[in-house]
C-alpha positions as CSV (number, residue, x, y, z in Angstrom):
1,M,27.3,-7.0,24.5
2,E,24.5,-9.2,25.8
3,K,25.5,-11.1,29.1
4,I,25.6,-14.8,29.4
5,S,23.0,-16.1,32.4
6,I,24.6,-19.6,33.6
7,E,23.4,-21.3,36.7
8,L,26.4,-22.9,38.6
9,T,26.2,-25.9,42.0
10,S,29.4,-26.2,43.7
11,R,30.8,-29.7,43.4
12,G,33.5,-32.0,45.2
13,I,36.6,-32.5,43.2
14,G,38.2,-35.8,42.1
15,K,38.3,-37.5,38.3
16,E,35.4,-39.7,40.0
17,I,33.0,-37.3,40.9
18,A,33.7,-35.4,37.3
19,K,32.8,-39.1,35.3
20,K,29.7,-39.0,37.4
21,L,28.4,-35.7,36.7
22,R,29.1,-35.8,33.0
23,R,27.1,-39.4,33.1
24,T,24.4,-37.5,34.1
25,G,24.2,-34.7,31.9
26,F,26.5,-32.3,34.0
27,L,29.4,-30.3,32.9
28,P,31.9,-30.2,35.4
29,G,34.0,-26.3,35.7
30,I,35.8,-24.3,38.1
31,I,35.6,-20.9,39.0
32,Y,39.1,-18.8,39.5
33,G,40.5,-15.1,39.7
34,R,39.7,-11.9,41.3
35,K,42.1,-13.1,44.2
36,Q,39.5,-15.7,45.0
37,Q,40.6,-19.6,45.8
38,P,39.3,-21.7,42.7
39,K,35.8,-23.3,43.3
40,A,34.9,-26.2,41.5
41,V,31.0,-26.4,40.2
42,S,29.0,-27.9,38.0
43,V,26.4,-26.7,35.5
44,N,23.6,-28.7,33.6
45,A,24.7,-29.4,30.1
46,R,21.9,-28.7,28.1
47,D,21.0,-25.4,30.0
48,F,24.7,-24.2,29.4
49,E,24.3,-25.2,25.9
50,K,21.1,-23.0,25.6
51,A,22.6,-20.2,27.6
52,T,25.4,-19.9,25.0
53,K,23.5,-20.4,21.9
54,T,23.5,-16.2,21.3
55,S,27.5,-16.4,21.9
56,P,28.8,-19.5,20.0
57,D,32.2,-18.7,20.0
58,L,32.1,-18.4,23.9
59,T,33.5,-14.4,24.2
60,G,30.3,-12.9,26.0
61,I,30.4,-12.0,29.8
62,C,28.9,-14.7,31.9
63,E,26.6,-14.0,35.0
64,L,27.1,-16.5,37.1
65,T,25.1,-17.4,40.3
66,V,26.3,-20.1,41.9
67,D,24.1,-22.3,44.1
68,G,21.5,-20.0,43.8
69,K,22.6,-17.0,45.9
70,D,26.4,-15.9,44.9
71,K,26.6,-13.8,41.8
72,M,29.7,-12.5,39.9
73,M,30.5,-11.7,36.5
74,A,33.0,-13.8,34.7
75,V,34.5,-15.1,31.1
76,I,35.1,-18.4,29.6
77,R,38.5,-18.5,29.9
78,D,39.2,-21.9,28.5
79,Y,37.5,-25.4,28.1
80,Q,38.3,-29.3,27.4
81,A,36.5,-31.1,24.6
82,D,36.4,-34.9,23.7
83,A,38.5,-35.6,20.6
84,I,35.3,-37.7,18.9
85,T,32.3,-36.1,19.6
86,R,33.9,-33.0,20.4
87,K,31.3,-32.3,23.5
88,M,32.6,-29.9,26.1
89,T,34.0,-32.3,28.7
90,H,35.2,-29.3,31.3
91,I,35.0,-25.6,31.8
92,D,37.3,-22.9,33.2
93,F,35.6,-19.4,34.2
94,Q,37.9,-16.4,34.9
95,A,35.8,-14.1,37.3
96,I,36.3,-10.4,36.2
97,D,35.9,-6.9,37.4
98,L,33.7,-4.8,34.9
99,S,36.1,-1.7,35.3
100,E,39.4,-3.7,34.5
101,K,40.7,-4.5,31.3
102,L,41.2,-8.2,30.2
103,D,43.7,-10.1,28.0
104,L,41.9,-12.6,25.5
105,E,41.4,-14.0,22.0
106,V,38.7,-13.4,20.2
107,P,38.2,-15.2,16.3
108,I,39.4,-13.9,13.3
109,N,36.5,-13.0,10.3
110,L,38.2,-12.5,7.0
111,I,36.6,-10.2,4.6
112,G,36.9,-9.5,1.1
113,I,38.1,-11.6,-2.1
114,P,41.8,-10.8,-2.7
115,V,43.0,-9.6,-5.7
116,G,45.5,-12.5,-6.1
117,V,42.3,-15.1,-5.9
118,K,40.2,-13.2,-8.3
119,E,42.7,-12.5,-10.9
120,N,45.6,-14.8,-10.6
121,A,43.5,-17.7,-9.2
122,G,46.1,-18.0,-6.4
123,V,45.1,-19.5,-2.7
124,L,43.8,-17.6,0.1
125,E,45.8,-19.3,3.1
126,Q,44.1,-18.2,6.8
127,L,47.3,-18.8,9.5
128,R,45.4,-17.7,12.4
129,R,41.9,-18.2,13.4
130,K,42.1,-15.9,16.4
131,I,43.5,-12.5,17.7
132,H,45.3,-11.3,21.0
133,I,43.5,-8.2,22.4
134,R,42.8,-6.0,25.7
135,V,39.4,-4.6,26.3
136,L,36.9,-3.8,28.9
137,P,34.5,-6.8,29.6
138,T,31.8,-4.6,28.5
139,N,33.7,-3.7,24.9
140,I,34.7,-7.6,24.3
141,P,34.1,-7.9,20.1
142,S,32.6,-11.1,19.1
143,H,35.2,-10.9,16.4
144,I,37.8,-8.7,14.5
145,D,37.2,-8.0,11.0
146,V,40.2,-8.4,8.8
147,D,40.3,-6.8,5.1
148,V,42.4,-9.2,2.9
149,S,40.9,-7.6,-0.4
150,N,44.2,-6.2,-1.4
151,L,46.2,-9.1,-1.4
152,L,48.1,-9.9,-4.3
153,I,49.9,-13.2,-4.7
154,G,53.0,-13.7,-2.2
155,Q,51.6,-11.0,0.1
156,S,50.3,-11.4,3.7
157,I,48.8,-9.2,6.1
158,H,50.3,-9.6,10.0
159,A,48.8,-8.7,13.2
160,D,50.4,-5.1,13.5
161,E,48.1,-4.1,10.1
162,V,44.8,-4.9,11.6
163,K,42.6,-2.1,12.6
164,L,41.3,-2.6,15.8
165,P,37.8,-1.2,17.0
166,E,37.5,1.5,19.1
167,G,38.2,0.6,23.1
168,V,40.4,-2.3,21.5
169,E,44.1,-2.7,21.6
170,F,46.9,-5.1,21.5
171,P,48.4,-6.2,24.6
172,H,52.1,-6.1,23.3
173,A,53.5,-6.3,20.1
174,Q,52.0,-8.4,17.5
175,N,53.9,-9.6,14.3
176,Y,52.3,-13.0,13.5
177,T,50.4,-13.6,10.2
178,I,47.3,-13.9,10.1
179,A,46.5,-14.9,6.1
180,A,48.5,-15.1,3.0
181,V,47.8,-15.5,-0.5
182,V,50.0,-18.3,-2.2
183,A,50.1,-19.0,-6.2
184,P,48.3,-22.1,-7.2
185,A,50.0,-25.3,-7.0
186,K,51.3,-26.3,-10.8
187,E,49.6,-29.9,-12.2
188,E,52.2,-32.3,-13.0
189,V,52.6,-33.4,-16.4
190,P,52.8,-37.4,-16.4
191,V,56.1,-38.5,-18.1
192,A,56.4,-41.4,-20.1
193,A,57.9,-44.2,-18.6
194,A,61.2,-45.5,-19.9
195,P,61.9,-49.0,-21.3
196,V,63.5,-51.2,-19.5
197,E,67.0,-51.8,-20.1
198,G,66.4,-55.4,-20.6
199,E,63.2,-55.3,-22.9
200,A,65.4,-53.2,-24.9
201,A,68.1,-55.6,-25.4
202,A,65.9,-58.1,-25.9
203,A,64.0,-56.5,-28.9
204,A,67.1,-55.9,-31.0
205,P,67.7,-59.8,-31.6
206,A,63.7,-60.4,-32.3
207,E,64.0,-58.1,-34.9
208,G,67.3,-59.6,-36.4
209,A,65.7,-63.3,-36.5
210,A,62.9,-61.9,-38.6
211,A,65.5,-60.6,-41.3
212,E,67.1,-63.8,-41.4
213,A,63.9,-65.5,-41.8
214,K,63.1,-63.9,-45.4
215,P,66.0,-64.8,-46.7
216,A,65.5,-68.3,-45.8
217,E,62.0,-68.3,-47.0
218,A,63.1,-67.1,-50.5
219,K,65.4,-70.0,-50.8
220,E,62.8,-72.5,-50.3
221,K,60.5,-71.0,-52.8
222,K,63.2,-71.6,-55.3
């Protein structure tokens, strides 16, 4: 897997410092792991965006350089983003050892069109977007393919049924549902509105009155 090179700078801690960094085009972050004290850092937001273009899901290995001298390998463990703009507001790096396996989540990529969708107009629902795996840093996959082509309506596929790439394993038993094919929603047939009770009662006398009017008209003609 391609390494992502990122230049970081040490920073102070506190909300005001973080706000000032964001206003000036920097992304505050932190590095932790490998029995070291957490270290507050920042990265130029544009430089970070360029560096991670080859790994849009942020699952690659990062080669960090702090203050131009301290180098270490890391993965992006977590990040925070603005609810409206979706721009990153904070990022967490976890320092790693390339010889030690990691537990992490990677995106799920559904492949194939289910039989239940093609032949019975079923609907494919993806219930999980990521899958939890254990793997050496050098073998981290960008995603895990999950074949759903054989699913019929009413069937689903679970994590423990997924075929993992060589060198990738589950850290523990996985039994959650990843995707399912469900029956199409039935169209509701509109039902004619029943007449209001008062309207029906009012209609009857009107018909009777019309009937009485006819004999009266006949008498006048005589």
